[in-house]
KEVO-637798 format. One record per residue (C-alpha): residue number from 1; chain; x, y, z; residue in three letters. Coordinates in Angstrom, 1 decimal, padded with zeros to 4 digits. Each point is the difference from the previous one (the first is absolute). Layout:
<sezas>
 resi chain      u      v      w resn
  NUM     A      X      Y      Z  ALA
...
</sezas>
This chain:
<sezas>
 resi chain      u      v      w resn
    1     A -039.0  001.3 -023.1  MET
    2     A  001.1 -001.9 -003.1  SER
    3     A  001.8 -003.1  000.3  HIS
    4     A  003.5  001.5 -000.5  ALA
    5     A -000.5  002.3  002.8  GLN
    6     A -000.8 -002.6  002.6  GLU
    7     A  002.5 -000.5  002.7  PRO
    8     A  002.1 -003.1 -000.5  GLN
    9     A  000.4 -002.4  002.8  GLU
   10     A  003.8 -000.6  000.5  LEU
   11     A  001.7 -003.0  001.3  ARG
   12     A  002.5  000.2  002.9  PRO
   13     A  003.2  001.4 -001.5  GLY
   14     A -001.4  000.9 -003.5  GLU
   15     A  001.0  003.8 -000.5  PRO
   16     A -002.6  002.4 -000.7  ARG
   17     A -000.5  000.9 -003.7  PRO
   18     A  001.8  003.3  000.3  ASN
   19     A  002.4 -001.0  002.6  GLU
   20     A  003.6 -001.0 -001.6  PRO
   21     A  001.0 -003.6  000.6  ARG
   22     A  003.0 -000.9  002.6  LEU
   23     A  002.3 -001.3 -002.9  ASP
   24     A -000.8  003.1 -001.8  GLU
   25     A  000.9  002.5  002.7  ALA
   26     A  003.2  002.3 -000.7  ARG
   27     A  003.1 -001.3  001.3  PRO
   28     A  001.6  000.9  003.8  HIS
   29     A  002.1  003.1 -000.4  GLU
   30     A  002.7  000.3  002.5  PRO
   31     A -000.2  003.1  002.5  ARG
   32     A  002.2  002.9 -000.9  PRO
   33     A  003.2  000.1  001.9  LEU
   34     A -000.7  002.8  002.3  ILE
   35     A -003.3 -001.7  001.1  GLU
   36     A  002.0 -003.0  000.9  ARG
   37     A  002.5  001.7  002.1  ILE
   38     A -002.6  001.7  001.9  GLY
   39     A -001.6 -003.3  000.6  LEU
   40     A  003.2 -001.2  001.1  ALA
   41     A  000.7  002.7  002.4  VAL
   42     A -003.5 -000.5  001.7  VAL
   43     A  000.9 -003.7  000.3  ALA
   44     A  003.3  000.9  001.5  ALA
   45     A -001.6  002.5  002.5  VAL
   46     A -002.5 -002.7  000.9  LEU
   47     A  002.6 -002.8  000.4  ALA
   48     A  002.1  002.4  002.3  ILE
   49     A -003.3  000.5  002.4  LEU
   50     A -000.4 -003.9  000.0  PHE
   51     A  003.4 -000.4  000.9  GLY
   52     A -000.3  002.5  002.5  GLY
   53     A -002.8 -002.2  001.5  VAL
   54     A  001.9 -003.0  000.1  ALA
   55     A  003.0  001.5  001.6  ALA
   56     A -002.2  001.7  002.7  ALA
   57     A -001.9 -003.4  000.6  SER
   58     A  003.1 -002.0  000.2  TRP
   59     A  001.6  002.3  002.7  ILE
   60     A -003.5  000.0  001.9  GLY
   61     A  000.0 -003.8  000.0  GLY
   62     A -002.8 -000.5 -002.5  GLU
   63     A  001.2 -002.7 -002.2  LEU
   64     A -002.9 -000.5 -001.9  PHE
   65     A -000.9  003.4 -001.1  LEU
   66     A  003.8  000.6 -000.9  ALA
   67     A -000.1 -002.9 -002.2  ILE
   68     A -003.3  001.5 -001.5  MET
   69     A  001.8  003.4 -000.5  GLY
   70     A  003.1 -001.7 -001.5  ALA
   71     A -002.1 -001.9 -002.5  VAL
   72     A -001.9  003.3 -000.9  GLY
   73     A  003.3  001.7 -000.4  CYS
   74     A  001.4 -002.8 -002.2  LEU
   75     A -003.2 -000.2 -002.4  MET
   76     A -000.3  003.8 -000.4  THR
   77     A  003.7  000.2 -001.0  LEU
   78     A -000.7 -002.9 -002.8  TRP
   79     A -003.0  001.5 -001.3  VAL
   80     A  001.7  003.4 -000.4  GLY
   81     A  002.9 -001.8 -001.6  ALA
   82     A -002.1 -001.8 -002.3  VAL
   83     A -002.1  003.2 -000.9  THR
   84     A  003.3  002.0 -000.7  LEU
   85     A  001.4 -003.0 -002.1  VAL
   86     A -003.1 -001.3 -001.8  ARG
   87     A -002.1  003.3  000.0  GLY
</sezas>
C-alpha cells in the first residue's frame, strides 16, 4: 500500500473523509401537512387511550396509576400539537 492509501486514524468527533460535516448538512425541511395531520391523529388516539386508563384507574381507586395516565395523556396531546404546528 502506498502512503496515500493507508487508513488514517481519526480523532473523536472528527468526520470521516467522505462524510459531510455537521455544519454542512442540508437544513431541516418541515414534514408535509398530510403527514403532520396523520401524526396528530395518532397522538390523539393514544391520548384518548391514556385518558381512559386514567379515568378507569381513578374510578378503581388507583390514584398513582390515574395520575400517571393523566400525565401520559397530557404529554401525548402536547407532542401531537407540537408536531402539527411546527412540523
